[in-house]
C-alpha positions in Angstrom: 0.0 0.0 0.0 1.3 3.5 -0.9 2.0 5.9 1.9 0.6 9.1 0.4 1.5 11.2 3.5 5.2 10.7 3.0 5.5 10.1 -0.7 6.2 6.5 0.0 4.6 5.4 -3.3 7.2 7.2 -5.4 10.4 5.7 -6.8 13.6 7.7 -7.6 12.5 8.4 -11.2 9.1 9.8 -10.0 10.9 12.0 -7.6 13.2 13.3 -10.3 10.2 14.0 -12.5 8.6 16.0 -9.7 11.8 18.0 -9.0 12.3 18.9 -12.6 8.7 19.9 -13.1 8.7 22.0 -9.9 11.7 23.9 -11.3 10.1 24.3 -14.8 6.5 23.3 -15.4 6.9 24.2 -19.1 9.4 21.5 -19.9 8.5 19.5 -22.9 8.1 15.8 -22.4 11.2 15.1 -24.5 13.3 17.5 -22.4 11.9 16.1 -19.2 12.6 12.6 -20.3 16.2 13.5 -21.1 16.7 15.1 -17.7 15.4 12.1 -15.8 17.0 9.4 -17.9 13.9 7.9 -19.6 12.6 7.7 -23.1 9.7 10.0 -23.9 6.9 7.4 -23.8 7.5 6.1 -20.2 8.2 9.6 -19.0 4.8 10.8 -20.4 3.0 7.8 -18.8 4.7 8.5 -15.4 3.9 12.2 -15.6 0.2 11.5 -16.4 0.1 9.0 -13.5 1.6 11.5 -11.1 -1.1 14.0 -12.2 -3.9 11.5 -11.9 -2.8 10.4 -8.4 -2.7 14.0 -7.3 1.1 14.5 -6.8 0.9 17.2 -9.4 -2.1 19.4 -8.7 -1.6 21.7 -11.6 0.7 24.0 -13.5 1.0 27.8 -13.1 3.0 30.8 -14.3 4.8 32.8 -11.7 3.8 36.4 -12.2 5.7 39.6 -11.5 3.7 41.7 -9.1 5.7 44.8 -9.7 5.0 44.7 -13.4 1.3 44.1 -12.7 1.1 47.2 -10.4 1.0 45.3 -7.0 4.7 45.3 -6.0 4.2 45.0 -2.2 3.4 41.9 -0.2 1.6 42.2 3.1 1.3 39.4 5.6 -1.9 39.9 7.7 -2.7 37.9 10.8 -6.4 37.7 11.5 -8.4 36.7 14.5 -12.1 35.9 14.2 -14.8 36.7 16.7 -16.2 33.2 16.7 -15.4 29.9 15.1 -18.8 28.5 14.2 -19.5 27.1 10.7 -21.3 30.2 9.4 -18.4 32.6 10.3 -15.8 30.2 8.9 -17.7 29.7 5.7 -18.3 33.4 5.2 -14.7 34.2 5.9 -13.4 31.6 3.5 -15.8 32.7 0.7 -14.9 36.4 1.2 -11.2 35.6 1.0 -11.6 33.5 -2.1 -13.4 36.5 -3.8 -10.6 39.0 -3.2 -8.0 39.1 -6.0 -5.5 40.8 -3.8 -5.4 37.8 -1.4 -2.8 35.4 -2.8 -2.9 32.8 0.0 -4.9 32.1 3.2 -3.5 29.9 5.9 -5.5 28.5 8.9 -2.9 28.5 11.7 -2.3 27.7 15.3 -1.3 30.2 17.9 -2.5 33.7 18.7 -4.2 34.3 15.4 -6.6 32.2 13.4 -5.4 32.9 9.8 -2.4 34.4 8.0 -3.2 36.1 4.7 -0.7 36.9 2.0 -1.9 40.0 0.1 -0.5 41.8 -2.9 -1.0 45.6 -3.0 0.3 48.8 -4.5 2.1 50.4 -1.6 0.7 51.8 1.6 -2.2 53.6 -0.2 -3.2 50.3 -1.9 -2.9 48.5 1.4 -5.1 51.1 3.1 -7.7 50.8 0.4 -7.6 47.0 0.7 -8.2 47.3 4.5 -11.1 49.8 4.2 -12.8 48.6 1.1 -12.3 44.8 1.5 -10.9 43.3 4.7 -12.7 45.5 7.3 -16.0 44.8 5.5 -15.8 41.0 6.2 -18.1 40.1 9.1 -16.6 38.1 12.0 -13.1 39.6 12.1 -12.2 40.6 15.6 -8.7 42.1 14.9 -5.7 41.9 12.6 -2.0 42.7 12.6 0.0 43.4 9.4 3.6 43.3 8.3 5.0 44.5 5.0 7.4 42.0 3.5 10.7 43.7 2.7 12.1 41.0 0.4 11.4 37.4 -0.3 14.5 35.3 0.3 13.0 32.0 -0.9 9.8 31.1 -2.7 8.8 27.8 -4.1 6.7 24.8 -3.9 6.8 21.6 -1.8 10.1 19.8 -1.4 10.3 16.4 -2.9 11.6 14.0 -0.3 14.5 11.7 -1.2 
């Protein structure tokens, strides 16, 4: 039986495929096959299997926020008033509908959620707070930090 929590169902070639695709999701099958030491047909079959089994959830382009007019990243810690199903559902739905919100993490500790938000400077952040976040029912308080620089960004590590 495969251990999906630790990647136990993956062999060394599967792991190489995942590492290469996490570095460059636009690799052609032929280039990927060459990098992992397979011929194209078995490589294609393995990649499709990894997709169908959920190891690969999708492919995405990494966009440049500065070029798109949202150069600043703000991390916002949020505490909710209550934790009943209605409040949690409303909060989740509201966050999903805000294009500025890049990520939402349910966390342990002093706050309930951490939001990663893309804005255009302090004015853009103030506008986000007043026109978006503060209008979400059920928020007790929040605390924000502007990110100065991202030292590392990326996906999930592929265990050896």
